[in-house]
N, C-alpha and C positions, 0 to 999 in steps of 0.2 A: 551710618554715618552720614551726619550732616555738616556741610561746609559756608561758611562765611565769605562771600564779598564784599569787599570794604569800598566804598564811595568815598570818595571827598579826601580832604584832611592828608596826611603826610606819608598816609597808609593805601593811598588811591590804588583800585587795581589787586590788590593783593588778597590771597584765599587761604583761610584759615580753617581749621577743624573748628567745628561746635560742638559742647558735652552735650547738646540737646537743640534739637529743629524751633523746640517752641521759646527759646530766647528773646527778650524784649531789647538786650542792650547787651555791649558788650567793653570791658574797661580792659586796656591793653596798654602794656606797659611800652614806654618809645623817650629815648635818651635818660634823662633826668626827670621827665613829668611821664604824667598818665592821659591817654586818648579815653574819649567815650564816644560811641556808636552807637546808633540806634536803631534798630530794626522800621527795614522799608517795605513793608508789602507783607504778601505770602509766601510759603514754601513753595517752590518749584520742583520738577522732577522726583514727585512723593509719590512715583507706582514700583514697581516690585523692577521693573527691569529697564529702567529709561535712566539708570545712574544716580550717583548719591545725592541728595535732595541740598538745595542749595537756599541759602536765604541771604536777600542784600540789609545791605547795613549801612546808614551813612553818617559821615561825621558830623559828630555834634559839639565837641568842644574838648578843647586840654585844658589838664590841670595848672600850666604856666605857658608863657608863651611861648611859642616855637620860633627859633631864628637859626640863619645856618651858624656854623661854629667860626671861630674865627681860623682857622687853619684854611677853612675853604673858600674865605676870602682874601688871603693871601696870596700877591706876587710873589715867584721865588724865580 
C-alpha cells in the first residue's frame, strides 16, 4: 500500500491512498471542479518494516477558479 501526502491547494495536509507508488500526478475531484497534484520527490518508507510507502504531491492547478461558496460568506 502506498499513500499520497498532499501539499498546497485546498487539500493541503490530506493523505490519500495511491494505486501505485510510481504515479507522477493525481487528478482529484473537488466540489464542481478537478485539482491536479504533481509528484514532488522520491517515495519514503520503502522498506519492509517502516510503515506504508509515502509520496509527496504538490498542488499544480485547478480546472476552474476555486472560491468560497456564498453560504460561507453570509452573515446570519
